[in-house]
C-alpha positions as a Markdown table, in Angstrom:
| # | Residue | x | y | z |
|---|---|---|---|---|
| 1 | Ala | 69.6 | 175.0 | 132.1 |
| 2 | Leu | 73.1 | 173.6 | 131.4 |
| 3 | Leu | 73.9 | 173.4 | 135.1 |
| 4 | Leu | 70.6 | 171.6 | 135.8 |
| 5 | Thr | 71.1 | 169.2 | 133.0 |
| 6 | Ser | 74.7 | 168.5 | 134.0 |
| 7 | Leu | 73.7 | 167.8 | 137.6 |
| 8 | Arg | 70.8 | 165.6 | 136.4 |
| 9 | Ile | 73.3 | 163.5 | 134.3 |
| 10 | Leu | 75.6 | 163.3 | 137.4 |
| 11 | Thr | 72.7 | 162.2 | 139.5 |
| 12 | Gly | 71.6 | 159.6 | 137.0 |
| 13 | Phe | 75.1 | 158.2 | 136.7 |
| 14 | Ser | 75.5 | 158.0 | 140.5 |
| 15 | Val | 72.1 | 156.3 | 141.0 |
| 16 | Gly | 72.8 | 153.8 | 138.2 |
| 17 | Met | 76.2 | 153.0 | 139.6 |
| 18 | Gly | 74.8 | 152.6 | 143.1 |
| 19 | Thr | 71.9 | 150.4 | 141.9 |
| 20 | Ala | 74.5 | 148.0 | 140.3 |
| 21 | Val | 77.1 | 148.1 | 143.1 |
| 22 | Thr | 74.9 | 147.9 | 146.2 |
| 23 | Pro | 73.3 | 144.5 | 145.6 |
| 24 | Cys | 76.6 | 143.1 | 144.4 |
| 25 | Tyr | 78.4 | 144.2 | 147.6 |
| 26 | Ile | 75.5 | 143.0 | 149.9 |
| 27 | Gly | 75.6 | 139.6 | 148.2 |
| 28 | Glu | 79.3 | 139.2 | 148.6 |
| 29 | Val | 79.6 | 140.3 | 152.3 |
| 30 | Ala | 76.4 | 138.8 | 153.7 |
| 31 | Pro | 76.5 | 135.3 | 155.2 |
| 32 | Pro | 74.7 | 132.7 | 153.2 |
| 33 | Ser | 71.8 | 132.5 | 155.7 |
| 34 | Leu | 71.1 | 136.2 | 155.3 |
| 35 | Arg | 72.0 | 136.8 | 151.7 |
| 36 | Gly | 68.4 | 136.6 | 150.4 |
| 37 | Pro | 66.7 | 138.7 | 153.1 |
| 38 | Leu | 69.5 | 141.4 | 152.9 |
| 39 | Gly | 69.1 | 141.5 | 149.2 |
| 40 | Ala | 65.4 | 142.0 | 149.5 |
| 41 | Val | 66.0 | 144.8 | 152.1 |
| 42 | Asn | 67.9 | 146.8 | 149.4 |
| 43 | Gln | 64.9 | 146.8 | 147.0 |
| 44 | Leu | 62.6 | 147.5 | 149.9 |
| 45 | Ser | 64.7 | 150.5 | 150.8 |
| 46 | Leu | 64.4 | 151.8 | 147.3 |
| 47 | Thr | 60.6 | 151.6 | 147.1 |
| 48 | Ser | 60.3 | 152.9 | 150.7 |
| 49 | Gly | 62.4 | 156.0 | 149.7 |
| 50 | Ile | 60.2 | 156.6 | 146.6 |
| 51 | Phe | 57.1 | 156.4 | 148.8 |
| 52 | Leu | 58.5 | 158.7 | 151.5 |
| 53 | Val | 59.6 | 161.3 | 148.9 |
| 54 | Asn | 56.2 | 161.3 | 147.3 |
| 55 | Leu | 54.6 | 161.6 | 150.7 |
| 56 | Ala | 56.8 | 164.5 | 151.7 |
| 57 | Gly | 56.3 | 166.2 | 148.3 |
| 58 | Ser | 52.6 | 165.9 | 148.5 |
| 59 | Tyr | 52.0 | 166.9 | 152.1 |
| 60 | Gly | 55.2 | 167.7 | 154.0 |
| 61 | Thr | 56.9 | 170.4 | 151.9 |
| 62 | Val | 54.0 | 172.2 | 150.2 |
| 63 | Val | 54.2 | 175.9 | 149.8 |
| 64 | Glu | 51.5 | 178.4 | 148.5 |
| 65 | Ser | 52.3 | 180.9 | 145.8 |
| 66 | Arg | 49.9 | 183.0 | 143.8 |
| 67 | Gly | 47.0 | 180.8 | 144.7 |
| 68 | His | 48.7 | 177.6 | 143.7 |
| 69 | Ser | 50.3 | 174.8 | 145.8 |
| 70 | Phe | 53.8 | 173.7 | 145.0 |
| 71 | Cys | 56.3 | 171.2 | 146.4 |
| 72 | Asp | 59.3 | 173.0 | 148.0 |
| 73 | Trp | 61.9 | 171.1 | 146.0 |
| 74 | Arg | 64.7 | 172.9 | 147.6 |
| 75 | Ala | 63.9 | 171.4 | 151.0 |
| 76 | Leu | 63.8 | 167.9 | 149.5 |
| 77 | Ala | 67.1 | 168.6 | 147.7 |
| 78 | Val | 68.7 | 169.5 | 151.0 |
| 79 | Val | 67.4 | 166.3 | 152.6 |
| 80 | Gly | 68.7 | 164.3 | 149.7 |
| 81 | Ala | 72.1 | 166.0 | 149.9 |
| 82 | Ala | 72.3 | 165.1 | 153.6 |
| 83 | Leu | 71.5 | 161.5 | 152.9 |
| 84 | Ala | 74.1 | 161.4 | 150.2 |
| 85 | Ala | 76.7 | 162.8 | 152.7 |
| 86 | Val | 75.8 | 159.9 | 155.0 |
| 87 | Leu | 76.3 | 157.4 | 152.2 |
| 88 | Ser | 79.8 | 158.8 | 151.6 |
| 89 | Thr | 80.9 | 157.0 | 154.8 |
| 90 | Met | 80.8 | 153.8 | 152.8 |
| 91 | Val | 84.3 | 154.6 | 151.8 |
| 92 | Cys | 85.3 | 153.3 | 155.2 |
| 93 | Met | 83.8 | 149.9 | 154.5 |
| 94 | Pro | 86.3 | 147.1 | 153.7 |
| 95 | Glu | 86.5 | 145.4 | 150.3 |
| 96 | Ser | 84.5 | 142.2 | 149.8 |
| 97 | Pro | 86.4 | 139.3 | 151.3 |
| 98 | Arg | 85.4 | 137.1 | 148.4 |
| 99 | Trp | 86.6 | 139.6 | 145.9 |
| 100 | Leu | 90.0 | 139.8 | 147.7 |
| 101 | Ala | 90.3 | 136.0 | 147.9 |
| 102 | Gln | 89.6 | 135.6 | 144.2 |
| 103 | Arg | 92.6 | 137.8 | 143.6 |
| 104 | Gly | 94.9 | 135.8 | 145.8 |
| 105 | Gln | 94.8 | 138.4 | 148.7 |
| 106 | Val | 93.8 | 135.8 | 151.3 |
| 107 | Gln | 95.2 | 137.6 | 154.4 |
| 108 | Ala | 93.5 | 140.9 | 153.4 |
| 109 | Ala | 90.3 | 138.9 | 152.8 |
| 110 | Lys | 90.5 | 137.5 | 156.4 |
| 111 | Leu | 91.0 | 141.0 | 157.8 |
| 112 | Ala | 88.0 | 142.3 | 155.9 |
| 113 | Leu | 85.9 | 139.4 | 157.0 |
| 114 | Arg | 86.8 | 140.0 | 160.7 |
| 115 | Arg | 85.7 | 143.6 | 160.3 |
| 116 | Leu | 82.4 | 142.5 | 158.9 |
| 117 | Arg | 81.6 | 139.7 | 161.3 |
| 118 | Gln | 81.2 | 139.2 | 165.0 |
| 119 | Gly | 82.1 | 135.9 | 166.7 |
| 120 | Asp | 83.9 | 132.9 | 165.2 |
| 121 | Thr | 84.9 | 133.3 | 161.5 |
| 122 | Ala | 87.1 | 130.2 | 161.3 |
| 123 | Ala | 84.7 | 128.3 | 158.8 |
| 124 | Glu | 84.5 | 131.3 | 156.5 |
| 125 | Glu | 88.2 | 131.9 | 156.7 |
| 126 | Ala | 88.8 | 128.3 | 155.6 |
| 127 | Glu | 86.5 | 128.9 | 152.6 |
| 128 | Leu | 88.5 | 132.0 | 151.7 |
| 129 | Glu | 91.7 | 130.1 | 151.9 |
| 130 | Met | 90.3 | 127.4 | 149.6 |
| 131 | Ala | 89.1 | 130.0 | 147.1 |
| 132 | Gly | 92.5 | 131.7 | 147.1 |
| 133 | Glu | 94.3 | 128.4 | 146.6 |
| 134 | Glu | 92.0 | 127.4 | 143.7 |
| 135 | Gln | 92.3 | 130.7 | 142.1 |
| 136 | Gly | 96.1 | 130.7 | 142.4 |
| 137 | Ser | 96.5 | 127.2 | 141.0 |
| 138 | Ser | 94.0 | 127.7 | 138.1 |
| 139 | Ser | 95.1 | 131.0 | 136.7 |
| 140 | Gly | 98.2 | 132.2 | 138.6 |
| 141 | Gly | 96.3 | 134.7 | 140.7 |
| 142 | Ser | 94.2 | 136.2 | 138.0 |
| 143 | Leu | 90.5 | 135.8 | 137.5 |
| 144 | Gly | 90.9 | 134.1 | 134.1 |
| 145 | Tyr | 87.5 | 135.2 | 132.9 |
| 146 | Lys | 86.9 | 136.5 | 129.4 |
| 147 | Leu | 83.9 | 138.6 | 128.3 |
| 148 | Ser | 82.9 | 135.7 | 125.9 |
| 149 | Asp | 82.6 | 133.4 | 129.0 |
| 150 | Cys | 79.9 | 135.7 | 130.5 |
| 151 | Lys | 78.1 | 136.5 | 127.2 |
| 152 | Arg | 74.8 | 135.0 | 128.2 |
| 153 | Ser | 74.7 | 136.5 | 131.7 |
| 154 | Leu | 75.6 | 139.9 | 130.3 |
| 155 | Val | 72.8 | 139.7 | 127.7 |
| 156 | Val | 70.3 | 138.8 | 130.4 |
| 157 | Ala | 71.4 | 141.5 | 132.8 |
| 158 | Val | 71.6 | 144.3 | 130.2 |
| 159 | Gly | 68.3 | 143.1 | 128.7 |
| 160 | Leu | 66.5 | 143.2 | 132.0 |
| 161 | Leu | 67.7 | 146.7 | 132.7 |
| 162 | Phe | 66.8 | 147.8 | 129.2 |
| 163 | Phe | 63.3 | 146.6 | 129.3 |
| 164 | Leu | 62.8 | 147.9 | 132.8 |
| 165 | Gln | 63.7 | 151.4 | 131.7 |
| 166 | Phe | 61.8 | 151.3 | 128.4 |
| 167 | Ser | 58.7 | 149.8 | 129.8 |
| 168 | Gly | 57.9 | 153.3 | 131.0 |
| 169 | Ile | 57.4 | 152.5 | 134.6 |
| 170 | Asn | 59.7 | 155.4 | 135.7 |
| 171 | Ala | 57.8 | 157.9 | 133.6 |
| 172 | Ile | 54.5 | 156.7 | 135.2 |
| 173 | Met | 56.0 | 157.0 | 138.7 |
| 174 | Met | 57.3 | 160.5 | 138.0 |
| 175 | Tyr | 54.1 | 161.8 | 136.5 |
| 176 | Ala | 51.7 | 159.8 | 138.6 |
| 177 | Thr | 50.1 | 162.9 | 140.0 |
| 178 | Asp | 49.4 | 164.4 | 136.6 |
| 179 | Ile | 48.1 | 161.1 | 135.3 |
| 180 | Cys | 45.7 | 160.8 | 138.2 |
| 181 | Ala | 44.5 | 164.4 | 137.8 |
| 182 | Gln | 43.9 | 163.9 | 134.1 |
| 183 | Ala | 42.0 | 160.7 | 134.8 |
| 184 | Gly | 39.5 | 162.8 | 136.8 |
| 185 | Met | 40.4 | 161.8 | 140.3 |
| 186 | Glu | 39.4 | 164.3 | 142.9 |
| 187 | Asn | 42.6 | 164.1 | 145.0 |
| 188 | Ala | 45.4 | 163.3 | 142.7 |
| 189 | Glu | 48.1 | 163.6 | 145.4 |
| 190 | Phe | 46.4 | 161.1 | 147.6 |
| 191 | Ser | 45.9 | 158.8 | 144.7 |
| 192 | Thr | 49.6 | 159.0 | 143.9 |
| 193 | Val | 50.5 | 158.1 | 147.5 |
| 194 | Leu | 48.2 | 155.0 | 147.2 |
| 195 | Val | 50.1 | 154.1 | 144.0 |
| 196 | Met | 53.4 | 154.3 | 145.9 |
| 197 | Ile | 52.0 | 152.2 | 148.7 |
| 198 | Ala | 50.9 | 149.5 | 146.2 |
| 199 | Gln | 54.4 | 149.5 | 144.8 |
| 200 | Leu | 55.9 | 149.2 | 148.3 |
| 201 | Val | 53.7 | 146.3 | 149.1 |
């Protein structure tokens, strides 16, 4: 039980960190014309993953034992571990050019931009140079932000995540099959898949 709890805490920490870092990184490395669509793809990927896991758990990895049907969670865990291993290749991705430029590392920002782009990057490199010069002249190379300067944004961001978690939507998603079964639906698994499709749409 201790090992399972520890791994669950580690998983929750990793998912929470990824949920915060991924949209931030996408927003900073994406060109302005694609920033919105790429940000939406991130959320679409999350809901698609939830749908596919529920589909696999309901129909793809079902095993029979003592007259009852169960999801073979070990098989799903192996698939999840393989996907996590693929995500580990993100360590090879460059830092955000904007992040580097804001810290005065203009040349490193240009190199990172060239790794992320194909074709002419002259216009974006000029923007990075301007950002680096402005940052250097305004605060001597440091960001110059205090926590009090971002108080309102911090309250909004933390508040949104707080109410998202405590609204109970995650509990409903995790126990959707049991909820459908107790509601008297004949095929609770299929009903759960329909719920996930509705969330995906």
